[in-house]
C-alpha positions as CSV (number, residue, x, y, z in Angstrom):
1,M,-80.9,12.8,-14.8
2,M,-77.5,13.6,-16.1
3,K,-75.7,16.6,-14.5
4,R,-76.2,19.7,-16.6
5,D,-73.1,21.5,-17.6
6,L,-73.3,25.3,-17.6
7,T,-71.6,25.5,-21.0
8,D,-74.1,23.1,-22.6
9,K,-75.6,24.5,-25.8
10,V,-79.4,24.8,-25.4
11,T,-81.8,24.6,-28.4
12,L,-85.1,26.4,-27.9
13,R,-88.3,25.1,-29.5
14,H,-88.2,27.2,-32.6
15,G,-84.6,26.4,-33.4
16,A,-82.6,29.2,-31.7
17,V,-79.4,27.8,-30.2
18,L,-77.9,29.4,-27.0
19,N,-74.2,29.0,-26.4
20,D,-74.7,28.0,-22.8
21,R,-77.2,27.9,-20.0
22,M,-76.4,31.4,-18.6
23,V,-78.9,34.3,-19.1
24,M,-78.3,37.9,-18.2
25,A,-81.5,38.9,-16.4
26,P,-83.1,42.3,-17.3
27,M,-82.0,45.1,-15.0
28,V,-83.1,48.7,-15.4
29,T,-80.1,51.1,-15.8
30,L,-82.1,54.4,-15.5
31,S,-79.8,55.6,-18.3
32,G,-81.9,56.3,-21.4
33,T,-82.7,59.8,-22.6
34,A,-85.6,61.7,-21.1
35,N,-87.8,60.5,-24.0
36,G,-86.7,56.9,-23.9
37,E,-83.9,56.7,-26.5
38,V,-80.8,54.5,-26.1
39,T,-77.6,56.3,-25.0
40,Q,-74.0,55.4,-25.9
41,E,-73.5,54.6,-22.2
42,Q,-76.1,51.8,-22.5
43,I,-74.6,50.5,-25.7
44,D,-71.2,50.4,-24.0
45,Y,-72.6,48.7,-20.9
46,Y,-74.3,45.9,-22.9
47,G,-71.4,45.6,-25.3
48,R,-69.1,45.0,-22.3
49,R,-71.4,42.2,-21.3
50,S,-71.7,40.6,-24.7
51,Q,-69.9,37.5,-23.3
52,V,-71.6,37.4,-19.9
53,A,-74.2,34.8,-21.0
54,G,-75.6,33.0,-24.0
55,M,-78.8,35.1,-23.8
56,I,-78.9,38.7,-22.7
57,I,-82.3,40.3,-21.8
58,V,-82.4,44.0,-22.2
59,E,-84.0,46.0,-19.4
60,A,-87.7,46.9,-19.3
61,T,-88.8,48.9,-22.4
62,Y,-92.1,50.7,-22.4
63,I,-94.6,49.9,-25.1
64,H,-96.5,53.1,-24.7
65,P,-95.6,56.5,-23.0
66,N,-98.4,55.9,-20.5
67,G,-96.3,53.0,-19.1
68,H,-93.2,55.2,-18.6
69,T,-92.1,54.2,-15.1
70,F,-88.4,55.0,-14.5
71,K,-85.9,57.8,-15.0
72,G,-84.1,56.9,-18.2
73,H,-86.7,54.2,-19.1
74,L,-86.1,53.0,-22.6
75,G,-89.0,53.2,-25.1
76,M,-90.2,51.1,-28.0
77,S,-93.6,52.8,-28.5
78,N,-92.9,54.1,-32.0
79,D,-90.6,53.6,-35.0
80,H,-88.4,56.5,-33.8
81,Y,-86.7,54.2,-31.4
82,I,-85.7,51.5,-33.9
83,P,-82.3,53.0,-35.0
84,G,-80.9,53.2,-31.4
85,M,-82.3,49.8,-30.6
86,T,-80.6,48.4,-33.7
87,K,-77.3,49.6,-32.4
88,L,-78.0,48.1,-29.0
89,A,-79.0,44.7,-30.4
90,A,-75.8,44.6,-32.5
91,A,-73.6,45.4,-29.5
92,I,-75.1,42.4,-27.6
93,K,-74.9,40.0,-30.5
94,A,-71.3,40.9,-31.4
95,N,-69.9,37.7,-29.7
96,G,-72.7,35.3,-30.4
97,A,-75.2,36.0,-27.6
98,K,-78.9,36.2,-28.3
99,A,-80.4,39.6,-27.7
100,I,-83.8,39.7,-26.1
101,L,-85.9,42.9,-25.6
102,Q,-88.1,43.0,-22.5
103,L,-91.5,44.7,-23.2
104,H,-93.0,46.5,-20.3
105,H,-95.9,48.6,-19.1
106,G,-95.7,50.1,-15.6
107,G,-99.5,50.4,-15.0
108,R,-100.0,52.0,-11.6
109,E,-96.2,52.2,-11.1
110,A,-95.8,54.7,-14.0
111,A,-94.6,57.5,-11.8
112,T,-92.6,59.2,-14.6
113,Y,-95.7,59.3,-16.7
114,Y,-97.5,61.0,-13.8
115,D,-94.7,63.5,-13.4
116,H,-95.1,64.3,-17.1
117,G,-98.8,65.2,-16.5
118,G,-100.6,61.9,-17.0
119,I,-102.7,59.8,-14.7
120,P,-101.3,56.2,-14.6
121,L,-103.5,53.3,-15.8
122,A,-104.4,50.5,-13.5
123,P,-106.8,47.5,-13.5
124,S,-108.9,49.2,-10.8
125,D,-109.4,52.7,-9.4
126,L,-108.0,52.1,-5.9
127,D,-106.9,54.8,-3.5
128,Y,-103.2,54.0,-3.3
129,Q,-102.4,57.5,-2.0
130,H,-104.0,56.8,1.4
131,S,-103.2,53.1,1.7
132,P,-100.8,51.9,4.4
133,H,-99.6,49.2,2.0
134,S,-98.6,51.5,-0.8
135,S,-95.8,54.0,-1.5
136,I,-97.7,55.5,-4.5
137,D,-98.5,59.1,-3.8
138,Y,-100.6,59.9,-6.9
139,P,-104.0,59.0,-8.4
140,V,-104.6,56.2,-10.9
141,Q,-107.4,55.6,-13.4
142,E,-109.2,52.4,-14.0
143,M,-108.6,51.1,-17.6
144,T,-111.5,50.8,-19.9
145,T,-112.0,47.7,-22.0
146,E,-110.8,49.7,-25.0
147,Q,-107.6,50.7,-23.2
148,I,-106.9,47.1,-22.3
149,H,-107.3,46.1,-26.0
150,D,-105.0,48.9,-27.0
151,V,-102.3,47.7,-24.6
152,V,-102.6,44.2,-26.2
153,K,-102.0,45.7,-29.7
154,E,-99.2,47.9,-28.4
155,Y,-97.3,44.8,-27.2
156,G,-97.7,43.4,-30.7
157,A,-96.5,46.6,-32.3
158,A,-93.4,46.8,-30.1
159,T,-92.6,43.2,-30.9
160,K,-92.6,44.1,-34.6
161,R,-90.2,46.9,-33.9
162,A,-87.9,44.6,-32.0
163,I,-87.9,42.3,-35.0
164,E,-87.0,45.2,-37.3
165,A,-84.2,46.3,-34.9
166,G,-82.5,42.9,-35.1
167,F,-83.4,41.4,-31.7
168,D,-83.5,37.7,-31.5
169,G,-86.5,37.7,-29.3
170,V,-88.8,39.5,-26.8
171,E,-89.7,38.9,-23.2
172,I,-93.2,39.9,-22.0
173,H,-92.8,41.5,-18.5
174,G,-95.5,40.0,-16.4
175,A,-93.7,40.3,-13.0
176,N,-92.6,42.7,-10.3
177,H,-95.9,44.5,-9.6
178,Y,-96.2,46.1,-13.1
179,L,-99.3,46.2,-15.2
180,L,-99.7,42.5,-16.1
181,Q,-99.1,41.4,-12.5
182,Q,-101.5,44.0,-11.3
183,F,-104.2,42.3,-13.4
184,F,-103.2,38.9,-12.2
185,S,-103.3,39.9,-8.5
186,K,-106.4,39.8,-6.3
187,L,-105.0,42.7,-4.4
188,T,-104.9,45.2,-7.3
189,N,-107.5,43.8,-9.6
190,H,-111.1,44.4,-8.3
191,R,-112.7,44.5,-11.7
192,T,-116.1,42.8,-12.3
193,D,-115.8,42.4,-16.1
194,E,-114.1,39.7,-18.2
195,Y,-110.7,40.9,-17.0
196,G,-111.3,40.6,-13.2
197,G,-112.8,38.3,-10.6
198,D,-111.9,34.7,-10.9
199,L,-108.5,33.3,-11.9
200,T,-109.5,32.7,-15.5
201,N,-110.4,36.4,-15.9
202,R,-107.4,37.7,-14.0
203,M,-105.0,35.8,-16.3
204,R,-106.8,36.9,-19.4
205,L,-104.6,39.9,-20.2
206,D,-101.4,37.8,-19.9
207,L,-102.7,35.3,-22.4
208,E,-104.1,37.8,-24.8
209,I,-100.8,39.6,-24.9
210,V,-99.0,36.3,-25.5
211,D,-101.4,35.5,-28.3
212,E,-100.8,38.9,-30.0
213,V,-97.0,38.7,-29.7
214,V,-97.1,35.1,-31.1
215,R,-99.3,36.4,-34.0
216,V,-96.9,39.2,-34.9
217,V,-93.8,36.9,-34.7
218,H,-95.5,34.4,-37.0
219,E,-96.3,37.1,-39.5
220,F,-93.1,39.2,-39.4
221,G,-90.4,37.4,-37.5
222,P,-87.8,34.7,-38.4
223,K,-88.7,31.1,-37.7
224,D,-86.3,31.0,-34.7
225,F,-87.4,34.2,-33.0
226,I,-87.6,33.7,-29.3
227,I,-90.7,34.5,-27.2
228,G,-90.6,34.4,-23.4
229,I,-92.6,35.7,-20.5
230,R,-91.4,36.7,-17.0
231,I,-93.6,36.2,-13.9
232,S,-93.1,36.7,-10.2
233,P,-92.9,33.5,-8.0
234,N,-95.8,34.8,-5.9
235,E,-97.4,38.0,-4.5
236,I,-97.6,37.5,-0.7
237,H,-97.2,40.3,1.8
238,G,-97.8,38.9,5.2
239,D,-101.5,37.9,5.4
240,R,-102.2,39.8,2.1
241,V,-102.1,37.4,-0.8
242,G,-102.3,38.6,-4.4
243,F,-101.6,35.1,-5.8
244,D,-99.8,32.0,-4.6
245,Y,-97.8,29.3,-6.3
246,Q,-100.8,27.2,-7.0
247,E,-102.4,30.1,-9.0
248,N,-99.1,30.6,-10.8
249,Q,-99.1,26.9,-11.7
250,E,-102.5,27.3,-13.3
251,L,-101.2,30.2,-15.4
252,I,-98.2,28.1,-16.5
253,K,-100.6,25.3,-17.5
254,Q,-102.4,27.8,-19.8
255,L,-99.0,29.1,-21.1
256,N,-98.2,25.5,-22.1
257,A,-100.8,25.8,-24.9
258,K,-99.0,28.9,-26.3
259,D,-96.2,28.9,-28.9
260,I,-93.6,30.3,-26.6
261,D,-90.0,29.4,-25.9
262,Y,-89.5,30.0,-22.2
263,V,-91.0,31.1,-18.9
264,H,-88.8,33.2,-16.6
265,I,-89.3,33.2,-12.8
266,S,-88.3,36.6,-11.5
267,G,-86.1,36.7,-8.4
268,M,-87.0,40.3,-7.6
269,T,-89.9,40.3,-5.2
270,A,-90.1,41.3,-1.5
271,N,-90.3,37.6,-0.4
272,S,-88.2,35.8,-3.0
273,L,-84.7,37.0,-3.7
274,S,-83.3,33.5,-4.1
275,F,-83.9,30.7,-6.5
276,R,-83.6,28.4,-3.4
277,N,-86.8,29.8,-1.8
278,N,-89.8,27.7,-1.3
279,P,-93.5,28.3,-0.4
280,A,-94.5,27.9,3.2
281,G,-95.2,24.3,4.0
282,Q,-93.5,23.0,0.8
283,D,-90.2,21.2,0.6
284,K,-89.8,22.0,-3.1
285,T,-88.6,25.4,-4.3
286,Y,-90.7,27.6,-6.5
287,T,-88.5,26.7,-9.4
288,Q,-89.1,23.0,-8.9
289,L,-92.8,23.4,-8.5
290,Y,-93.1,25.4,-11.7
291,K,-90.8,23.1,-13.6
292,E,-93.1,20.2,-12.7
293,V,-96.1,21.7,-14.5
294,L,-94.3,23.4,-17.4
295,A,-94.4,21.6,-20.8
296,P,-91.1,20.0,-21.7
297,E,-90.7,22.0,-24.9
298,I,-90.8,25.3,-23.0
299,K,-87.6,26.2,-21.1
300,L,-87.6,27.5,-17.5
301,I,-85.3,30.3,-16.4
302,T,-84.7,30.7,-12.7
303,C,-82.7,33.5,-11.0
304,G,-82.2,35.3,-7.7
305,S,-78.9,35.4,-5.7
306,V,-76.9,33.5,-8.3
307,F,-73.3,34.6,-7.9
308,S,-70.7,31.8,-7.8
309,V,-70.4,28.9,-10.2
310,D,-71.6,26.6,-7.5
311,D,-74.8,28.8,-7.2
312,A,-75.3,28.6,-10.9
313,Q,-74.7,24.8,-11.0
314,E,-77.2,24.3,-8.2
315,A,-79.8,26.4,-10.1
316,A,-79.2,24.5,-13.3
317,E,-80.2,21.3,-11.6
318,Q,-83.7,22.9,-11.0
319,A,-84.2,24.8,-14.3
320,D,-83.0,24.7,-17.9
321,L,-81.4,28.2,-17.8
322,V,-79.8,30.3,-15.1
323,G,-80.3,34.0,-14.8
324,I,-77.7,36.3,-13.3
325,A,-78.5,39.9,-12.5
326,R,-76.2,41.6,-9.9
327,E,-73.5,39.1,-10.8
328,A,-73.7,40.3,-14.4
329,L,-72.9,43.8,-13.1
330,I,-69.9,42.5,-11.2
331,E,-68.5,40.0,-13.7
332,P,-69.1,40.9,-17.4
333,D,-67.1,37.9,-18.6
334,Y,-69.0,35.2,-16.7
335,A,-69.8,32.9,-19.6
336,K,-66.6,33.7,-21.4
337,K,-64.6,32.4,-18.4
338,L,-66.8,29.3,-18.1
339,H,-66.1,28.4,-21.7
340,A,-62.3,29.1,-21.3
341,G,-62.1,26.7,-18.3
342,Q,-61.5,29.7,-16.0
343,A,-64.4,29.3,-13.6
344,D,-62.0,29.8,-10.7
345,K,-61.4,33.3,-12.0
346,I,-65.0,34.4,-11.9
347,V,-65.4,37.5,-9.7
348,T,-68.3,37.5,-7.2
349,E,-67.8,40.7,-5.2
350,V,-67.6,44.3,-6.4
351,D,-64.2,45.9,-5.8
352,S,-63.6,49.7,-5.6
353,A,-60.3,49.2,-7.6
354,T,-62.1,47.7,-10.6
355,F,-65.6,49.4,-10.2
356,D,-65.0,51.9,-12.9
357,S,-63.9,49.3,-15.4
358,L,-67.3,47.6,-15.3
359,K,-68.7,50.3,-17.7
360,L,-71.8,50.8,-15.6
361,P,-73.9,53.8,-16.8
362,T,-73.4,56.9,-14.7
363,T,-76.8,56.8,-13.0
364,L,-76.6,53.2,-12.0
365,K,-73.0,53.7,-10.7
366,E,-74.1,56.7,-8.6
367,I,-77.1,54.7,-7.1
368,F,-74.7,52.1,-5.8
369,K,-72.2,54.7,-4.6
370,S,-74.5,57.3,-3.0
371,N,-78.2,56.2,-2.8
372,I,-79.4,59.0,-5.1
373,D,-82.8,57.1,-5.3
374,K,-83.8,59.0,-2.1
375,D,-84.7,62.6,-1.6
376,T,-83.5,64.8,1.3
377,N,-86.3,63.4,3.5
378,G,-85.3,59.8,2.8
379,K,-88.3,59.2,0.6
380,E,-88.0,57.3,-2.7
381,K,-87.9,59.6,-5.7
382,H,-90.3,59.1,-8.6
383,G,-88.6,57.1,-11.4
384,Y,-86.0,55.5,-9.2
385,F,-85.9,52.3,-7.2
386,P,-84.0,51.1,-4.1
387,A,-80.7,49.6,-5.0
388,T,-80.4,45.9,-4.2
389,P,-77.1,45.6,-2.4
390,L,-74.1,44.3,-4.3
391,P,-71.7,41.8,-2.5
392,N,-69.0,44.0,-0.9
393,G,-71.0,47.0,-2.0
394,E,-69.8,49.1,1.0
395,S,-66.4,49.2,-0.7
396,V,-67.8,51.6,-3.4
397,K,-69.9,53.8,-1.2
398,E,-68.9,57.5,-1.1
């Protein structure tokens, strides 16, 4: 196989052309309004990163208020959000990058919905409040079949709004312990109906949502509209296994039959922060194992601890596209410098002298500076999440 250049143009199956192999992975900024509207800080933040990668995936956006998970969580649950999202998409696309909106439902993790007076939805009515394996301190309700069908339709409706707002594509969030992963996992899905039990039933919600998004895109979207799905590499917590890589491979085989453009392997799980990680007893990485079973017309995005150009080049030998997350916070001009032949000038550590120039939204900046995700007793606050350390992050601590 010829060595892949990070600045190669990449054509997706429906005709969309990416300017390079770099992807800005979705990262929650906690910076929308209290009711999920886009803020000017977020428009500035994404606009500053309009040349960080050929494709930029906007942070998790809830498809229904009962999936509201974070402080400042963006919404796309009704048409009211379209004007703000239109401005956000335009800021991303100003220099030729493709703008992708990640569609999300928190399920049991919807702590902000609970704080607003709701009872979060979950595949099964489990007692997370008294579980030694959970930090959830509120009750959840088991979803009815009708509620499951509603969620499928809501993903479709949010997709139509993304099309109207001018996004180039959508990413279905099936990773990081949110609703879709909760259905896929044996640890959180104890249902006995067609949405629980064996692997075929546990992956049913994923596939039904993909089908609905594809249907909406075929009816309302441009021919080259991009459809992707993000999944976790595994769900393994010591001897507790929600799913392993073999089960993920089976999900990917089912996705091969769907009219999608890419599969995105998340780097954000407790066990897998690096694209280099591999399952126990395997010489191949998760990325390599998933690439082996993925249809060639569907692209694979890998991410996790990609900072330097050498990291990105190594990742590109395993996958078609390379996601950067924390590095996109540190170096907003990553792809711009690659195209200009200035790879040696790419910054890979945060610096207190230039920190304010990165146009990070205020809440995100404060999390990195002072750990405001914790209350006075050191417990995680609802709607926040632990900050993943930035390289040289101590330099910006207060």
